[in-house]
N, C-alpha and C positions, 0 to 999 in steps of 0.2 A: 834485578831479574834473576830468577832462580834457573838453574840449568835444566835443560829440557830433558824430560824423561819419557819412557814409553807411552805414557798417557797423554803426551802433548804433541802428537803427532799433527793434530789439528792446526796448532800455532806454527809449527814448522812448514806445513803446506801453505798456509796463509802468507806467511813471510815470503815463501819461494814465489808465489803468484804477484805479491807486491813488487818484488825485485825485478819482474819482467817488464815493468811499465817504465817508459821513458817519457820525460817532459818535452815540450816543444822547444825550440832552440832560445826562445825569449826568456827561459827560465832554467836555473840550475838546480836540479834535484839531487838531495843527498841525504843520507841516514844521520839522524842526530842523536844526542842523549835522550833516552825514554825514561819517563817517570817510573819510579821504582816502588811507589807506596800505593798506587791506584789499583793494581791488579798483579798477580803473580807473574805474568808475562806481559811484556810491552814492546812495541817497536814504534820509533818517531822518524818521520820523513820531513825534511824542510824544503822549501822552494823559495828562491830569490830571483829578482830579475838578473839576468845574466849580461845586459848591456849597460850602457851608461845611463839610460833612463830608468828611474825607479818606478816600474809599473805597478808592481804588487809583490806581496811576499805572504808566506803562510807556513802553517805546520799541520801535519797529519799524524795522529796518534792511534795506534790500534792496541787496544787492551784485550787481554784474554785471562778468564778465570774458569779452568776446566769444571769446577763445581757449579758454575752459573751463578748469576747475580739476579735476585727477584726484580729490582728496579729495572734491569736491563731487558728482562724477559729472554735472556739468552746467555752465552758465554763469551761472546765478543762484543766490543763496543768500539765504534769509531768517533773519534773526537777531532773536530777540525777548527782551524783559525785562519782567516784571510784578512789582510790589511791592504788597502789600496788608497792613493792619492785620488781626491775628487777633482773633477774639472769645475771651474768657478760657477758654471751655470747649473750644476747639480747639487751644490752645497745646500741651498735652500729649497731643494724640490720637496714638497710636502708628502710625495709618495716614495721617498727614496728608501724607507725602511721596508715597505711592502715590495718594492723592486728587487732590493737585496735579498729578501727571502725568496722571491719568485726564481731568482737566480739558482739558489740552492736546489729548490725543487726541480727546476728544469734540468740541472746537472745530474741529479740523482736519476731522473726518469730517462734521460738520453743515454745514460751509461748502463741502463738496464738494471739498476739497483732496486732490490725489495729490501725494506727496512721497517722496523718497529720503534716505538718510543723515540720519535723524531722530535727534537726541541733545540731552541737556539735563540740567540739575541742578535739583532742588527744594531750597531751603534754609529753614530755620526758625530765627528768632532770637527769644529771649525774655529778659525781665528781671524779677526780683523785687525788691521793696524791703524793707529791714529797719529795725530800730530805730525812730527817730522818724517814719520814712516808711512803716512797715509797713501803714498803713491804705490806702496806694495799691494799686489793683488791678494784677495781673499783666498786663503788656503784652508784645506780641510782633508779629511780622511774617513773612510768607511771601514768598519771592522765587522766581521761575520764571525760569530762563535756558534757552533752547533755540535750535536752529538746524536748518533743513532745506533741502534742495534742491527747489524746486518743480518738479513733473513734469507731464507733459502726458497727457491723456487722449484724445489725437487732435488737440486744438486746440493752437495755438501756446502755448507757456507764458507768454508775455508778455501774451496776451489773457485769461488767468485770474488775473491777479495781484491782482486786487481781492478774490478769495476768500480769499487768504492773508492780506491786512490784515484782513478780516473775521473770520478765525480767531482773530487776535490780539486783536481787539476782543471777541470772544466769551470769550476767556480772562480778559480784564479783568473782564467780567460775572461770571463764576465766582468769581473772586478776591474781588471787591467783595461778593459775596453777593446780586447782582442776578439775577433771573430773565431768561434770555436771550429775546430777543424773536424770534418766527418770522419768516422772511424776508418773508412777505406781510402782515406787520402793522406798521404805523407807530406809533410812539409818539405819544400824544395831544398832548404838548408840541412835538414835532417838526412835527406838522401845523400847530399854532397858528403856530409860528414862521414856517413857509412861507407862511402865509395873510397874516402881517404884512409881508412883504416886497414 
């Protein structure tokens, strides 16, 4: 990632908005290594289950090219990945792919996101054991890969980038089987952790 110049205040503003977002206590949210060849500027965030149970994990990458990219129809691009274990009754559900995609659409809408050029893939993987291992339950996981161009509703795109990160976190909630928290409701554990600081 090249150093930020006077022409890159939009990226600085977007990163500042993203860094204001906190994940619910079930997840640990951290900055990770960002890809260096996809755009002049990039930021990556990772989320992993914070408890003993492996609920879901994922990655959010924000790309920025001040010159804009024709395929993006803009100068920012959000790229997300989510992986979650599947409950045995969902592994063979014929509508699982559609349900996974609906989670993404719902997450974007409920976060107040506007976007262009939205596309992605929902993948299901599963395994069954046989022979001496036939008593093991069927296991599987779901992967959601998607990308979109954050768009504006009249506000500078960089000033609403926190919404796009929140949409990815809501997608993690869905994939993990957690009830999404309304915007105006703080998780009890989050309030306790803030009080201890």
